Phi, psi and omega in degrees: 000316182296327178294320179295319179297315180298317182296316180294316180299318179294321180295327181291337179244037178296157181305132175076007183231159175205193190250137170269120177268092179253041188251023178302139174296164180301320180297315180295316180295322179297322177297319180290323177296315179301316181298334180266007178082022180251131177288118185294141175193166176303318182293320180292323176296317179296317183297320179295316180295322178296320177305314182290313188288341181257011179291120182295132177089347182296326182297345176292340184238352183245119182271329183206160178229126175274126182252153169271159185305316179301313182294323181302329183258008178263170182224168173290170178298339179269359174096008179274121177303141183304316178301321179293319178302313181295315180302323179295340178264002184079018179258134185275125177284138176233175185213136172279128185242349176283161181251018173105163180274132181237159179304135180272120181300132178081009181219088185303125176084359180251164187228158172227142180274135182250171178133007182285331180298125179074009185294321181304315181291321179295320179297321178298318178294318180294321178298315179298331180276359176112353180290135179236359171210163184219171179221142175222127184250122170264143186243122182240111176280149183232133165208204183292334183241335178268151008273154173283157176299325178300312180298315180298317183294313184293325177290321178295320179296317179296318178300319181290320178296318176301314183298318180296318179294321177301310184295326175302326182272000181083020183247132178286123178274131165267120182262116186240092173265095187270115171275112186290149182252016174286132178124189186254008185294152182280169177292332175298315179297318179300315181295318181296316180292316179301319179298314181296320180294313181297318179299317181291318180299314182287332172297317179291322178300319177294319179299324182270009174061038179282133177286109184296327180291348182246032178218168172229152177253132177243090182259168168283155165284156179276106183234162167283155174305145186298339179260005179290133182292338180254105181257130180286157175279174185298322182295320178294320177301312182296315182295314182292322180297312180296320179299315180297316181291318179300326182283339191229351180251119182300148180294342180293337179292127184294326186199154172255126178239097188294148167272153182271338176058220181268015180286156173291161178305313184292320179296314181299323180287315182296320181290321174298318180300314179300318180297324179282349175268353184268029174090165180296143179245170180294341183225161175293144181246105188228203187220155170218076189263142174255275178302327182298342177251331189261335193304313182295322179295317180297316180297321180290320183287308187031045171083005184264116183299334180284350181250014179300314182298318179294321179293320178296325177296322177295316180295317179298321179298314181294322178296320178295314181298316182289324175298323176294319178297328177301334180251006182073026184244014180279149176215158178298333178301329179295331178283321182289327183230095181307330180298329181292342179272357182284000000 
């Protein structure tokens, strides 16, 4: 079992590749569809995912796709189940297994992610359906007093319990403790909180006997709050992020797969590129982007079947750019001239 976990984890962070996070809940996806002028429905959610998953050439840059439960059980218009479609392209199917962040009792304004009840049985079903990795997202809000140690601990404990259950089922856990960047906090505050969260998470992972070589970490980059008047440049973001991770993430972890968060497509790509240009790290430095890969395609498509090809070209372009950043080979010229990213 441990050999399979190690092999899957390594494959997910293969050279030049990263993960597409297509695991938005129905509510979140419906909001994004509405914003793009698409009337939300089960069929529109399915159609968007099919558009992405059938994009020719994307598999050259995408190692795995995280699916939401609804998507995991959907198929193409020709009847091919999405996990089977992805496997046929050499892309590893994954699954989001948490049930969302809920108010944390005794901690006003803070949240804990739920979903552990029945998880062992759900993981067995997902494994039988083709899933070989999973994701669980913990949410950490930041201001002058938050997060509390209590909030950090309960989220870290839940992440570790989830990870242990995944590995028991033969599924690689992606551990995502996201320190949110909403607010006015400085990059110093962000780095300090991220460090404390990572230290607590890995302490809990050890307590729960999680095989570090058979997991991946999906952290935030170290940024200033989006409303902070002093915004760091890309180089400072890359340097501080790597410094924080080197201090708190064991070298046994095969890879870091960053979330794109509220960053623009270009910022998320440029910062990943810089980190991969800053020399070898103890772990692979890759991506697990959602909006950072999909946003342009969704805006181009906006539910029109005649614009599927144009939307796929947008997605392929972003996958190429981000895949290049995974190797430190991205350049602004690739954004100005999509042909240069081919």
